[in-house]
Each structure stands twice: as C-alpha cells, then as structure tokens.
N, C-alpha and C positions, 0 to 999 in steps of 0.2 A: 641519209645521214641530215636532211632536214628537220626530217618526221622526229630522229631521236636526239637533235636538239631542244626542238619544241618540248618534247616529252622532258628533257633536263631539266629546264626552265620551269614547268609546272610543277616541279616536286620542290621543295624547302625542306633543309636539313635541320634536324634539333641540335647538331652540331656534333650528336652520339653517334659516331657511326652504326654501333650495337643495336641502340634501338630504332635507327633509319630501319636497318634490313628487318627488324620485328613488325613495326607495323608497316612496313614498304613506304619509307618516309612521310612527309608531311606534303599535305596538298595546301594550295593556293585557296584562302577561302576558308581553310581550318581553322578552329577557335579551339585552344588547347586547354583544358583547364586541369590542373594537377591539384593533388588532393593530397596533403601533406601533414607530417606529424610538426612542422617548424620553420619559421622566416628562414632559417639558414638552409632548409632541403629547399625549399623553392627557389633560393639564390643561385643554387650549383644547378640548378636545372636552366636556370636563363642565363647563366652566362656563357656554357657553351653556343647558346639557339643566338645570342647578341653576337656573339665574335664571329660564329659561321656568318652570321648575316651581313658583316660589315666585310667581312675577307671576300662575299660575293658582291660590295659594292652595293648594295642596298639601304633602303633611309629603314632608321630604325627610331621611333618614337616609344618613349616611357614617360607612363601616364602616372605622376608620382601625386596619391593624395593620402598615404595613410600615413602611421606615427612609427611602423618600423623602420628599423637601417632601411638607406636605399638601395635597390636592387641594381642598378645601375649609373656607372659612375660617366658622367657628362664627356662624350670624345666625338672627333669628328663623324659627321654623316650620322648624329645622334641627338636627337631633339626630345629636351624634358619639359613635359607641362606640368608645373605645382596648379593642383587642381584644388577648391576648397568645398567640403561635403557640408559644413557646416549651417548653409542655407538652404537645403534638404535636396530632396530628390529631383523634382524640376529643374533648379540651376546645375546641379552636378551634371547629370544627364543630358540637358541640352548643349550645356559646356562640351561634354566629350562628344555630343552628335557634331557640334561646330568645327572641333578640332578634327574629326575624322574628314570631315565634308571638307574643307581647307586641304586634308593632306591627300587627299587622293585614293587612285588605286597601286596595289602593290607595294604596301606599305607593311613592316613587320611591326608589331606593338608586343609591349611588354605594361603589362596591368598590376599595379599593388595586389597584395590581399585582399580579396574582397569580403573577407573577413572582418577587416577592420571598419567597416561599415556599417556594422551591428554598432558602434561605438557612439554612432551618430544616428542611425537611423531606426535601430533596436529591433528590427524586426526582419525574417528571413522573408515574408513577402515582397518587401519594397527592395531587397538586393538580387531576388531572383525576377525583379519586374525590368531591373536594369538589365540585366543580362539578357533577359529575353526580349528586349527591342533594340542592343545594342550589338550581339550576337550577328541576327541577321544580316546589318547594317556593314559590317565588316565583310560580312562573307558576298556580299552584293560587289562591294567593292577588292574584292580579288585581294583580298590581305592575309596575313598570317598573325592570329594574336595569341600570346599565355596570360592565362589569367591562374592564380591560386587561391585555393580556401583551406582554413585550417581543419583537423580532422575531429569530429565531436563537437563543433559549435552550431553546427547549424541541426535542424530538423530533417528528419527521413523525406519529408514531402518537398523542403526545398532543393535536397540534390538530387532529388527523383526530378524536378522541373527543370535544373541545371544539365543534368544527363539527356533529357529528353530535347534540350535546346542546342546543346555543343555538337561538336562534329568528332573531337575525340577528349576523352576523360580519363586520367590514367592515375591509378593510386602508388603513391611510395610511401613504403615504411621502413623502419629501421629493424633489422631482423637478426639476433645475436650478433650485434656487431658489422653485419653485412647490409648492403642497400639493397632492398625487394621493389621492384616497380612490376606493377601489375595493371596494363591494357585493359581499361572496362567496355569502352566504347570507342572504336574506330570504325568511322564511315565511309561504307563503300568498298573494303578492303577485307581480307579475312585470308587466314592462313593455320594449318592445325594446330602450329601453337603460339598462335598470335595471343590468346586471353588467357592463357597462364600467368602465373605469377613468373617471375624472373630475379634470380640475386643476381648480384653484379661478382664478377669474380674476376680481379684484376680490371681492367677497362672491356671486358666482354659482359654480355648477360645471358644469363644460360637459363632456359627454360626447367620449371619445376616439374619435369613430369614422371621420376620415379613416386611410386606411390608411399613409400616409407618415407621419403623426405614431402611429399606431399600433404600427408596426414600431420606431419608433425609443423608445418606451416600454417597450415589452414587452423589447424587448434590452437595456433599462437594469434593468426588473425582473428577468428572469433572470440579471444578472451581480451583481445586488445583494443578489439570493438564494442564490446561487453561493457554500456553504459546502463546509467538510472534509467528509469522511465521518463523523466525530464526529457532524454535525448531527444524525444519523438515531442517535445512540444518548440514552437516558436522562441525565439531569444525573449521575444516580446512576454510571452507568459510567464517566462522562467526568471525576467525580471523582476516581474510583479510579485512571483512567489517568494524571489529573496527578502521584498519590500514586506510581504505580510508576514515573514521568520521573524522580519528583523522588529516590528511591532510586537509582535507578541513575546521575544524574548527579551524586553524588556531591556532593551539596546539605551543608551545615554540620548539625551538629547542633539548633541554635535552630530552623531551618528543618524539620527532622523533627518536633521535637518539636510544633511546632504544626500540621503536617499531622497526627499522632498525634492531638493533643486535639482538632481537628475531626472527624478518622473517626468518632473514640470515642464523643463524644456524638451522632452517628449512626448508627453500627453498635452500640454495647455498651451505654451505659449514661448515665442523665443523673443519677444519684445522684449525691452530692460525693464522699463516702465512697469511693467505688467506682471514681471517675474519679483520688482521689489514689494510689489502689494501680494504676492502671493506668498512671499516669505513670511511677512506680517499676517496674513489673514488663515491662510490654508495648512491642516496637515496631513502628516502620511494618510492618518486613517478618511482622511477626504479624499486623500487621492484613488484609492482601493475601495473605495464607495462609486467613485467615478468609474472604474476599471471593471466592477461588476455589472455595471451599465451599460458598457461598451458594446460594441461591436463592431469585427473588423479590427486596426489598430491605426496609430497615429493621432493628431490632433483633434481635439474637441469641438475646436471654433470659436472666435468668441461670441457668438451670440451665447453659447451655451457659458462659456467661462464668465462672462459677464452676468449670468443668471445667479451661477453659482457662489459668484465672488460676493454681490450684492447681498445675498442671504445670509452667507456668513458674516458678514461686518455687518449687520442687523443682529444675528445671534450674540454676537461679542458686546452688545451694547448694554452695559451694567445699567445703566438707568432706567432702563426698559425693558419689560419680559415682552419680545417679540414673538415669542411661540405661541400668545395667546389670540393675536393678531393675525401670523401671517400663515398662509393656507399653505399646506406641505405640496411640495412637487412630487411629480412621480414621472419621471422622463427620462429616456433612453438615447443614448448617443451613438451614432453611426459615424465611425474617424475616416479623419480626412483622407488615409490610406486606399479607401476604400473607390475612391474618386478615380485616382491616379492608374488604381488596376481595372476599375470598368474601361477607360481608356487606353490601357495597353493590351489587355485579353481581348479586346472587341477588334485589337488590328488599326487603330485609328492614332499611334503615338506618330507615324510621320506626318501627319495630316495635322496633328497639332503642335509638330516642330514646324512647320508652315505657317500655321496662324503668327508664329509669335514671330516672323519677319515682318518688317516694315512693308512689304508691298502684299503680304499676307492676310496681314493684322486682322483686317476687316472680314474680306472675302474668304479667307479659308474658314474663318470660325463660323462663317454662315454656312457651310457646309457640314462641317463637325457638329453643328448643332441639332441640324437634321437628324445626324447619324444616331446622336447619344440619344434621341427619344425612341431609339428600337434596339438599342444594345442589350445583352444580355449579362444576368451577373452569376461570379462563380457561387459553385454547388453551396460551399462552405460559408459563405455570406447568405444565400436564400434560406438554408435551415436556419441562421441565427434569426431572421426576419419573419420566418415561419414561428420561430419559440415568443419573440418579443408581441406578434401579432396573437398568439394564445395566450400570454398573459393580460393585454389587455381585452379582449374578450369583444363583445361589441360596446363597448364606451367609445365615443367620437379620442379621435386622436388628430392633434395637429402636426406635419411635417415642417420643420423650418429650415431655413437655410444657416448655416452658422459656418462661414469660411472662417478661411486664416485670418486675413483683413480687418473681416466684417467686425464693426462695436469697437473699433482700437481707438488712440487716441489720435487725431489727427484723418481717420478717414472712417466714416461711420457706415457707409455702404448701404443707408437707407432707401428701401424700395428697391435696390438695385438686381437681386435674387427673389425669386420665387419662394411663397411656402403656400402647400395647399391646407384644406381641413379634409381627413378622411370621418366622412359621416360614421363609416365603419356596421354598414348594415348590411344584411343578407347572406350566403352562404360564405364559409371561410375563404374559397377560391374567388371571390367574387371579392370579398376583403382585399384578399391578398393581391389580386390584378391593380385595383386600383390604389393601393400603397406604393407598388414598385413603379407603378404608371407616376404619381407623387414624386418618388426619388428623382427618377429617371428624367422629368420635368424641371427640379430645378437644378439637378446639374446640367443641362443644357442651357439653363438660365446665364451659367456663366459665361455663356457665349454670346447673350444677350448685346445689342449694339449700345444699348444704354451703358451697360456694366463696362464692357469696352473701352466707350470715350471717357469712364467715368475713371478706369484704371489710367489709361494713356493721359489723361490730364494732371492726374499727380502723380506723374513719373511711375505707377506702380505697373505698367505694363509687360514689365520682364520678371517681376516678382513670382516667387511662388505664391499662386492665391489656388490652394487645394480647397474643396468643398466638402467640410464634414456637415452633418444634419442633428437638429435635434428633434427627437420626436416624443411629444407633451401631448398625456392626458387633455381634453378641453376642459379648460373648468368653466364650470357651470351648473344649472340642475334642470331634468327635465319636466317640460309643461307639456304634457299629453301629448300630442307627435311633435313638438317643437325642444329642441336642446338652445338653451343660451345662458350666459351669467345676467345677473341682476343689473350689473354696470361694468363699464370698460374704460380705460383711457390712455392716456400720456401727460406722465408730469416733467415738467422743466424746475430743477433748482433755481434755476435762472430765468426770468421772466423776460424773454427780449420785446415785448408789448405791453410796457406801461401806456394804459391808454388814458390816464387820467392822473394831473398832478397829487404829488405828495404819497403814490404807489412807490414801492420797496421792490425794484427788479430785482435782488436777490432775496426774496420774500419765496417767487417759484409762483410756478402758473399749472394750471390741468386742464386739460382737453378732455372732454366727459360724453360720454355717449350712453345711451340703452340697449343692449345688448351684445354684441359680439363685437371686438376692439377694431374690425376694419373701418369701421365709419370714424374713427380715432385717428390712425394713420395713415389714412387714403384720401383725396380729396376726392368726396363723394359727391354727385350730382343731385343737385335738388333738395339737398341737405347743409344742415348747420351744426357742428356739435355746440355743446357748454364752453364757453370760456370761462375759467375761473380762476383770480389772482389769489391767492391763496392768503394775502393778508387783507383781504376785502371781499369776503366770497360772493357776497350779494349784488355787486356791483359790475353791471354790464357794460362793454363796449357800443351798448346800443340804447337807443331810448326808447320810451313809449310801447303801449300794447303793440301796436300795427308792426313794430319791428322787431320785438321779444315773436311774434307770433311767424314774422316770415322768415327772422334768424334763427330756426329754433330747428331742431331732430325731427322728422316728419316719418321717416322709416326708420326699420329694425332689422338688422342683418341678425339671422340665426339658422340652425339646423335643422332641414325638416328630413326628420327620421322615416316617414314614409316616402318619402320621394327620394331618400338618399345623397341630400345634395346640401349647399349652401343656399340658400334663401333670402330676398331682400323682400318685405311686406310695409306696407303704409300702417302706419301706429295706430290708424283705427280701424284698420281690417284686424288688426291684433285683436282691438278690444273687442269686434263683433265676435271671434273665435273665444276669446279667453280673456278673462282680466289677471293679469300679475298680483300674485298676493301683495306685493309691496308697493305696488303703482302708486297710491294716494303719496308716497315720499317723494315720488319721481317728479309728478307731474301736478300741473294748475287745470282747474277746468276755467274754461273759455268762455265766461260770465257773458262777455262782450258779442259773442256768437250764438251763444244761447240768446241772446234778445233779439238780436238780428232774425235767427230763423224763427222764431215766434212773431216779430212785426210781420213777416212775409208770408205768415201761415202755414211753413213748414212743417212736416212732422219733428215732435223734438227730437234728439237724441246728444247725450255728454259728448261734449268735443274738449278734447285736454292738450294742452302744451306743455310739451317736457321741460320744464324750467329747472327743476332737481333743487330748487329753493329748500323745502322742508329736509330734505336728504342732506344737505349742506350746512344746514342750521340747526336740526334735531339726531345729529348722531355723529362720532367722532372722527368721523372720515376727514375732516378738512387739519384737525389735530394731529391725527396719525403720519397723514398725507406731508405735511410741513416737519413733520420729526425724522420721518425717513429719507425726506430730501434732502436736509441739513445734515443727516450723519454721513448720508454716502458721500455727497460732495465733500466732506470734510474728510472721510476716509480716502476717496480718491486724490483729495488735493486739488480739483477741478470740479468744474458745474457739470450735474450729470441728467440723461435724461431716461424715463422710466417707462416701461409699458404693463400693466395691470388689469386684473378683474378684481371685480369688487359679488361676493355673495354674501346670504346669511346660511348658518350653518343650523342644522336640527333644533339648535337650543334658539334660535333666532337672535345670535350673535353675530355680527358682522367679520367678513373675515375677506382679507385682501393677499390675491395672489399674485405677486411681485415676477412678470414673465422673463422683463429683460431687463438689463441695463448699460448704459454705453458712458462715456464722455460725451459733453453735448456742445458741439464746433461754437464757437460765438466769436462775431466779426469784433468783439474788444471794445473796452470805453475809451473813448478819447477824450483829448482836452473840450472844454464845452463850444462850441460855435454860436457866436451872437449874429442874430438876421438881421436883415437891414429894415429898421423901423420904418419905412416909408418907403416905398416904390409904386412909380404912376403904374396903376392899374392896365395901361397898354403893354408895358413891361415883363408882365406877368403871364406865364404858362401857367400854372400850379399854384395856387396856394391853399394850408388848408391846417386842423389840426388834426392830432393823431392819424391812425389807420397808415403808418408806416413804422418800418422793421431795419435797423444797420445801424444803429449807432447815431453818433454827431459825425456830420459829413459836411464836404465841401467840398462839390466835385463839379468840375467844368463838364460839361457836353456836347460834343464834336458832330453827334449826328443821332438824330430821331427816327426810328422805323415806328411807325402811326400806321393801327390797324382799325378803320373806320369804324365804326360801332354801327352806325346806321346800314350803310354799304353791305359790310358783312353780315346783317341779321337777313337781309335779302337774297343772299347767295344758296345756291343748291348745297346740298350734305356733300356730294363730291367736289364741288368747287371749295369749301370749307376746308377741306383735306390739303389743296391745293394752296391753300393759304399760308397754313402750317410749313408744308414743305417750300416754300417760299421763301419764309420767315430762316429757314434752317439755311438755305442757300448763304441769305444775306448775313446770317450770323459767321458763318464762315467765311465771309470775305473781310473779317474783323481784324486785321493783323494783329492786334496786340490791344489790351484792354487800355492800357494806360495812354497808348498812343492815338488813338480813337476810340473815348469813351461814348458810348451808346445807351441812349433811353429807348426800350422797348415800349409801346403804347398798345393795348388792344382791350377789345371789349369781353367781358366776363374774365373767366380762370383761366390762365395761361397753364397749359400741360396736362389738362382735362382729357379725358375718353372720348367725351361725347361734343363732338363742332357745335352743338346747339349751345353748349353752355359757356364756350368760350373759345379758344386756338388750340387745337388739339398737336399741340408742337410736342416733343421729346425733350429731357431736359438738356440733349446732347446736342439740340437745335437751337436751344438759348445760349449756352454755357460762357461766349464773349461777352455778354451785355453786359455793364455796368450796373445800370438799373433798371428795375420791370415795374411799370404800371397797371394795374388792374381797373378797368376803368366801367362804371356799372351804367348799365345801358335798360330799361325798365320795358321798353316797348318789348323788346327779343328776350327777357328774363336772361338777358345776360348780367349775371351779378356777382361779384368778387367773393373771394372765400378768402377769410382771413385763417389760413391753413396753418398757424401757429402750432406746430409740434408734429407735423404730417411730416413726409416723408420729403414732399416738395420744400419746405420748408429746410430740412435738412441741406438739401442740395443750393439753397441759396446761401444759407449761412457758410456753409464749407468753400464754396467758388468766392462768396465775400461779394454777394449782388445784393443792393439796395433794393429794397420793396416799399410799395405803397399803394394803396388801393382808393380808387376816387372814388366818391357818389356826386354827379353833379349839382344832383337835385338837392343835396343836402344842406341848409344852413351854414352860412358862412364858408364854405368851399367856393374857390374861385379856378374856373378851370376855359382857357382860353382855346378850345381847339379851332376855330375860326384862325387863328394866326398861323397854325401850322398848315392848313390849308390855303393859307394865300401864298405860301412859300413855294416855288417850284420844285419837283418833284423829280428829284434822281433817278428812278426805278430804271428807266430806259437805258441810263447809263452805267447800271451797277447789276441790272438782271435784267437785257434785253430780250433773251426768249419771254420773260413772264410782263410785259406790257398789259395784257389784255387783263392783269388784275389790278392795274395803275388805278383803276376809280377804289378802290379798297385798300391796296398797302401805298403808302406814301413814304420816301427816303428823302429825307430832308438835312441836308450838310449845315451845321451851323456854327463849323471851326470859328467864322469870323464875326461872327454874331454876338459874342460874350457872353453865351447861355451858360447859369450855372444853377446845380442843385444843391442845396443848403436845409441841414436838418437840426436840430436840438432836441435832444432829448428831455432835457428837465424841464424845459417851456411844452415839450409836446409839439411841437411845432412844423411846418418844411415848406418849402419854398421853392419853386422854380423860375427863373427872371432872367431877362437879359440887363447885366451889369452897365 
C-alpha cells in the first residue's frame, strides 16, 4: 500500500483522464510543451491541468508575460507573477530563475505562450536558449510545467531544440471540427498506440489506427503544415525580409519609420536618447546594410552604433563634403545574442546566475571568466566566422568589444573590455584559431574585476550587459614587413585641460600619435603623445626643447607581418630599418642632439623628435577635426569623444578614418572659485598653475594617502605591487567620498602596468578617492602622464575625481611634502597588517586641520592649503 501511494504522488494529472491514460500520466519533473494553432486551444489545455492541481491541494504558479489573454485567473493557492520582457533575455531569464528558486520543489507551473517572446526578442535562438536553461532547472526541482508555442511561428531548428530539451511535446490540431491530439515525445514511457494522433470523441481520445482515417488525417496534417520556405528561417530573418520588401515596395515614409523604430529596438539600442538620434539620422536602408554584415542576432552594441551614427551624421552635413575626407569603413558585427548563447550552450548559465548574486558577484565571475576562455561556439556561428575571415583574406583586422552599455550616455566603459588585433597571417586554420581566441578573450573580459567594479559602482550590476563585437579591417598601409596608419588619435569636442589663459575649452583637443592608436587611448610607459588644442595647435603645455624631447613619443606600435603580432619599436629603430614617406611632416630634426653628438665625437646620425608641427600647420587636418567635432557635438547635443586614424591615399590626399564616437563625460562647469591671494607658505601643501583637471572646485580634504616618491623608488618590484594592493585596501575603507574626501598622492603614473613608472593600481582600487595627484620624481624616472583622452581619463571624469600633476622641480610650483611627513602616520590603525610599508605609505588624517583643495579654471590656478 505504501509503494502504491508513493507511485501515485509521483504521477501528475493533465486534468484530462483520457490523455492521462494515453501518455501514462505526467511525471514529476516533466516539462510539457503544447504546440497549438491558437491561444484558445492552449487555454483549454491549461484549465483542466490547473483545476486538477488545485484539487490535489498543490501550489500553482502562473508566469504571466505575454500580450494574449490571461490563461489563469487568480484563485486561492495560485500565485501569479507579472514578468517584464522588454529589458531583455538576461533580466527575464534571471527573474524566472529567481522565482523558481524561491518557490522550491513540487510546484505546478503555467507559462504564457513562448511565441509571444518573438515580439521583444525577435529571434528563435533566444527563445530556445531560455527554454534550454529553464527546463532542466524545473526538472531538477521536481516541478511540472506547461509551455505553449504557436504552430508555424518558429523555425524547424527551434522546434527541434525544444523537442530535444523537453520531456513531453504534444501537437494539438483542429481537424474537421474535432480536436486532434498527437503526442510527439513522451520521455521514458511507451505504448503501442501512444504516438498515434488521437481524435476527441466526447471526452475520450481515440487513436487513429484505421488506415483510411489515418491517410485522410495525415494528408490534412501535411497540408496544414505546408508553409513557405520562410518557415525554415528564424523569425529574425523573416522580419528583415519584410523590411527589405517594404523598402523595395516604395512604401510611404510613415511605414518605413515604423519599421526603423521596430528594428532599432532589436538591433541598435533600447536607450531612449539614442533612439531619438536614430530616428533623426538613420533610415531603413542603413539598418538593412547592418544586417548584411551581422553574424548571429541581437544588438550590435554601443561602439558599433556610435561609429555608424557619427559617420551618417557627417554624410548628412550639407555644408561640407565628408565623402572626400572620411575613409570608408569595412566592418562586421557579431550580435549580442551570440554572447548569451555561448554561455548557455556551454552549460554555464547556473554559474552566470550565481555571479549575479551579492555573494557571488566577484568570486563566481572569476570562475566563469576562466571557463569562457575555453568554450566552443555553435556550428552555425563558426561557419559565419569562417566566411567573414575569407572575406578579409590576409588583411589585418581588429576585434573590438561593443557591449550594450558601452559608449552610451553616462557610461563609456572606456578600456574596461578588451580589443585584439589579429595580424591575420599564416594558414587559414591558424588565422581562424587566432580570431576565435580573440572573441573568447573579449567575452571573458566582461567578467574582469575592473569591469565588474565599474558596473557595480554605477548601479549597472543587475542590468543586461551582453557583449557584441565590432570586427574592423585595420586602417593603415603596408610598410615592407610592417603595417600601421600614418597617425592615430583621440579627439575631444570639449577640452578639459586648457593649460593657457585665453584658450577656449569648447574648441576641443586632440591626442595624436604616430602609428597604431594604442598609444593614444592607453597610458603607455616611457611615452607621451602630442596634446593639441585645436584653437592653438602649436602651443604646448610644456616649454623648452628639453621638455619637448622628454615629453614626446619615442616608440611606435605597429603590426609585424613576419612575426604575426603587434609590436612596439623605438622610432629610432624603425628609422634605421625604413623611413616612412611622410615622416618629414611628423617629426623635427633634433639639431641640439646633433651638435652634442658632434661635440662628443660620436658617429653622426639623424635624431628626430615627433612634434607633428608641420603636419598640424601644412595640412587641413586641424580644420577638418574642428569641423568634425563641432558637427558631432551639435548632433549629439553633448560633447563627444572620437577615435580616428589618418592615412594618405594613392592620390596623396589626406583621409581620416572615424573609428569610434561616444558621448564625452564631463565633470561640468561650476561657478568660478576665487582662490585666496595671500596664504603663508607654511600653510601651503600644493600651489601651482595648470596641469590639473576637474573644473572649478572648493573641496575640503579630511585624509591624505601619500606614497613617498623616494622610498617607493627604492622598493623591489614585488614590494611595489604590494603598495598598489595596500592602496586598494585603503580605498575600500573610505565609506563615502563626501564624508571622507581623500587626496591620493604618489609618484609617476597611477594605474600604470609597469610599477617602475608609478603605482600599478587597478582603477577599482582608487575609485573612492576625491582627488588624485601624480608627482614627478626625476631620480626614478617617475613622471606623470597628462593622459587626457585616455581610458584612465574617462574613469576619472566619470567618477568625478579631481586630477593634478605636480612637478616639484618646475618654477612656480610649491609642494610641501615635508609637512605630510611631519604628521602622524595612521597606517597602523587603518591597515595593521601592512605596517612594514609605513616608510613608503603614509595615511594622514586632516579632518581637523582645515585642509582645502581649490582650483580656478579661468585663472588656471590650483592650491591645497590649510585655512
């Protein structure tokens, strides 16, 4: 008796006794998929299932998310969840996962029709992925769940995937006024007539086993399922085929705009501000051109959208013919759905959900990151990868991150995700291997600690952050065994670093380098790009040949075709191998160095300094960049930041390749701060002109974290890394930037990758700081980098961190480090385990000392003093 009772409770009724007999009842853990002609048919199956469950006093959960009529009315013992689908696959799937976790075991579920998800996701791929991750979890918790799908709405491949995943799949038809039920899959059960179609006669289901009736029925079913060739396509492809037909039909503007609106929300963005810009600038033909270059489905991401939007804005400029200036792009896009499918189909979704919890946010992400470096891609995606690489041949390409939130208003994500050059030399197999490795590494970079901290700090940790990719042909030219552009750089429509009185910050600035743009967007060791104010391009923030020589670019990044890798060469070494044709425009001979070498009797050789002076004055580059930045800022109604390369075409004409455009985050203009005119020298910590960024401020300072330059220079490499980690721990102790405004001071460059050049912190280790100072220390070559326009610059701006570079040896600079050293070191109280570094790192509490940091942008003055 006991055994039969257990057997009874292991079975679940459909509420239709005849059907229960045919399929030998449902089992705990069964996911039941009903393929129906209409929602009414699905509801007629749901109702008896729910009634039967309630009669057994079982819990029923209804997942309500579709636009169709409700399938279940609220009653006792029924819980209804209203789910939002418009926020995307991740948010929806995570919410369902969370509900299932809370509800626990032995629950009966009813889901709205999965077909309705096409309205918001537009692809069978993601519907299949949702079912693929949800079905096993429901099975694991011993639940019984109903799902409905509408016939002829999904590709054969999608139905096959659902059939493979579910435990029970049943077709329901209307046949000559009668209901026909046809079990397609019933896992672990079998009878001689189970998989025959069954006709409903009164309340009984009778198998169609007579050959005459069977022939008629199957002929009807064959005709019923015979649809166009589009039936084999994903809904995504069918939607774009409709768009193509609409464009070619000569439909009216309103219809086209409606289609642009629909496709933009599926392909480009959900951001309302960007959607407004899309309506003004992009047409249906633009979206169809994107689709032609799209691998997979989903969004193309912020970086791709910014690049395409900026180019279209320029082509619509009636005041200037940009087609003669802008180099055409040759890009492919890997849709954001590929990222989720990569996680789902490699079996990592539960780990991904664990990462989304408060306790697992960082720890489980580290585990997932390692796995993502070694996953496999679906066959249909690898085939498209192969076709794209065949198109590019052996031209160098760059694989760039283009996540959903990247390059948007309020979140640039500058430098948070990876990008990789593929020099693309060697056999097809080797080139494909390198490309796929680049894709995996960029996907894995979404789980880096820096990216996670960035998202967490901005309240984006629970938002969908799918990673799309932008694959571009590298802009440049072949120089024997090297490949690189003549010039590259970053342009800002607003200059946050006006180092000279009278400069117009609204004129913009440029950060310019020779070769690949890596040295323009990253803080590169031993090197400095040319900083150009577009309203006064020849004026430098530095004076004298000694400074010009020191603070110039000494190395070039390029692609070495023989070594099949990116390489850094000194400019002098490159010149010994080959001299670029236009090099005279970029560099100035160092005659002072020539004279010194002759005086010392050394062999004479040309020494050049990359000043770019002739290029800036003898070409149209500055005029074009000013026009471009102004035009884009006007269209964005916001300052912008662009990345570009510069090349000369076969006709020797200058061409600019616009690679990226995004809103430029700015701390914002504030009312002018009037600095005190006379402060006793013993009360001044820092006073100087220029070399700061962050607007007009008047900021109390209640704590100083000071890394002593001389002591730091004397540390071993491993000890220098220990200092960086200590700074990170001290940063995390700051409860609130407003309550404990902290000034961080240290030698050389904060955030460098090389500890010999500064303190190698990650940005997540200094993100609670109110103001940061980089101090020049000549003996150790620890020199600040005025890295305006770099990824580091974006982090400072977005976080609202004030920045200053202190050159104690320069005339007019006052810096009283002795005062800091004279105050008690609170390191022992704040980080007891790190007191061995107390001779290097000082923590000075200044809350009661009236220390204040003030700056005046108009006067280009900054002071930190005790009131």
